[in-house]
C-alpha positions in Angstrom: -81.8 -109.1 36.3 -84.9 -107.0 35.6 -84.8 -103.4 34.3 -81.9 -101.1 33.7 -78.9 -100.9 35.9 -78.2 -97.6 37.6 -75.4 -96.5 39.9 -76.6 -95.4 43.3 -75.1 -94.1 46.5 -76.7 -94.4 49.9 -75.6 -92.3 52.8 -76.4 -94.1 56.1 -76.7 -92.5 59.5 -76.5 -95.2 62.1 -77.2 -95.2 65.8 -73.9 -94.4 67.6 -75.0 -96.4 70.7 -75.4 -99.5 68.5 -72.8 -102.2 68.5 -70.2 -102.0 65.8 -70.8 -105.6 64.9 -74.5 -104.6 64.1 -73.2 -101.8 61.8 -71.0 -104.3 60.0 -73.9 -106.8 59.7 -76.1 -104.1 58.2 -73.5 -103.1 55.6 -73.0 -106.8 54.8 -76.8 -107.2 54.4 -77.0 -104.3 52.0 -74.1 -105.8 50.0 -75.8 -109.1 49.9 -79.1 -107.6 48.7 -77.2 -105.8 45.9 -75.4 -108.9 44.8 -78.5 -111.2 45.0 -80.4 -108.6 42.9 -77.8 -109.0 40.2 -76.0 -105.7 41.0 -72.4 -104.8 41.5 -70.9 -103.5 44.7 -68.6 -100.6 44.1 -67.4 -99.2 47.4 -68.0 -98.7 51.1 -66.6 -95.7 52.9 -67.0 -95.5 56.7 -67.0 -91.7 57.6 -67.2 -92.4 61.3 -68.9 -90.6 64.1 -70.1 -87.0 63.6 -72.0 -84.5 65.6 -75.5 -83.8 64.2 -76.9 -80.4 63.6 -79.9 -81.3 65.7 -80.7 -84.4 67.8 -82.4 -87.3 66.1 -84.1 -89.9 68.5 -82.5 -88.0 71.4 -79.0 -88.7 70.0 -76.6 -85.8 69.3 -74.2 -87.9 67.1 -74.5 -90.4 64.3 -72.2 -92.9 62.6 -72.0 -92.3 58.8 -71.4 -94.8 56.1 -71.4 -94.2 52.3 -72.1 -97.2 50.0 -71.9 -97.0 46.2 -73.3 -99.8 44.0 -75.0 -100.6 40.7 -78.4 -102.2 40.7 -81.9 -102.3 39.3 -84.4 -99.9 40.8 -86.3 -102.8 42.3 -83.2 -103.8 44.3 -82.9 -100.2 45.6 -86.5 -100.3 46.7 -85.8 -103.5 48.7 -82.7 -102.0 50.3 -84.7 -98.9 51.3 -87.4 -101.2 52.8 -84.8 -103.1 54.9 -83.1 -99.8 56.1 -86.5 -98.4 57.2 -87.2 -101.4 59.3 -83.9 -101.6 61.1 -83.9 -99.6 64.4 -80.1 -99.0 64.1 -80.6 -96.7 61.1 -81.4 -93.2 62.2 -81.6 -91.9 58.6 -80.7 -93.0 55.1 -80.7 -91.2 51.7 -80.3 -92.9 48.3 -79.4 -90.9 45.3 -78.2 -91.6 41.7 -74.4 -91.5 41.6 -73.0 -89.0 39.2 -70.2 -90.7 37.1 -66.8 -89.1 37.6 -67.8 -87.5 41.0 -66.0 -88.5 44.1 -68.0 -88.3 47.3 -65.9 -88.4 50.5 -66.1 -87.5 54.1 -66.3 -83.7 54.5 -63.3 -83.4 56.8 -61.1 -85.3 54.4 -62.0 -82.9 51.6 -60.6 -79.7 53.1 -57.9 -79.7 55.8 -58.4 -77.4 58.7 -56.9 -74.0 57.9 -53.9 -73.0 59.9 -54.4 -70.0 62.2 -53.3 -66.8 60.5 -50.5 -64.9 62.2 -51.7 -61.8 64.1 -51.1 -58.9 61.8 -51.1 -55.2 62.7 -54.6 -53.7 62.1 -54.9 -52.1 58.7 -56.7 -48.8 58.5 -59.4 -48.8 55.8 -58.4 -46.7 52.8 -59.6 -43.2 52.9 -62.3 -42.4 50.4 -62.2 -39.0 48.8 -65.7 -37.5 48.7 -66.3 -34.6 46.3 -68.1 -31.7 47.9 -71.5 -31.0 46.5 -71.6 -28.0 44.2 -73.3 -24.9 45.7 -76.5 -23.8 44.1 -76.1 -21.0 41.5 -78.7 -18.3 41.1 -80.0 -17.9 37.6 -81.1 -14.4 36.5 -84.6 -14.2 35.0 -84.9 -12.7 31.5 -85.8 -9.0 31.3 -89.5 -8.3 31.1 -90.5 -11.5 32.7 -92.5 -11.3 35.9 -90.4 -11.9 39.0 -92.8 -14.5 40.4 -96.4 -15.6 40.0 -97.2 -14.3 43.4 -96.3 -10.7 42.5 -98.5 -10.9 39.4 -101.6 -11.8 41.4 -101.0 -9.1 44.0 -100.9 -6.4 41.3 -104.2 -7.6 39.8 -105.9 -7.2 43.2 -104.7 -3.5 43.5 -106.2 -2.5 40.2 
C-alpha cells in the first residue's frame, strides 16, 4: 500500500430508473477497488429513493447510498474516476470521515413530529408603554435678553 491511510465516506446519488442490480454491481465494484488498493471496507448504508431539490438529468428523484472505507488517496482518486464514467451515477461526493461521527439517512435521524393539538388562541401579553413626559418651560435668568431676535430689532430702532 502506498501513502497514508485515511477514512473516507462517499455519498452516491444514483439514477432511480437504473436497474437495482446495476446499483449493487456499482457498490460491489467500489468495494473491490478499496480492497484491491489495500484499504478496508467499513460500511454501506442504502438510504433509498429521495426527492431532489431540483431535477438532475431530467430526473426528480435519486437513489442514495453512503459508503465508508479506509484507503490511500490514490485509491480514492481511482474510485472517483470510475464513478465519473458510470452513467448510472448522477452525483457523488467524497469527504474525509470524522472519527466518532455517525452519518445516517436524514429521515432516520429525526422522527416526524406529531401534530400538536389545537389550542385556544393565546392573546399576546400587553406591553405597558410609559407616556412621554411633557416638555417643561424653563424660565430665563433675569437680565438676559429674551431672544436673539428681539436684540437685533432694538438695534435697528436706535
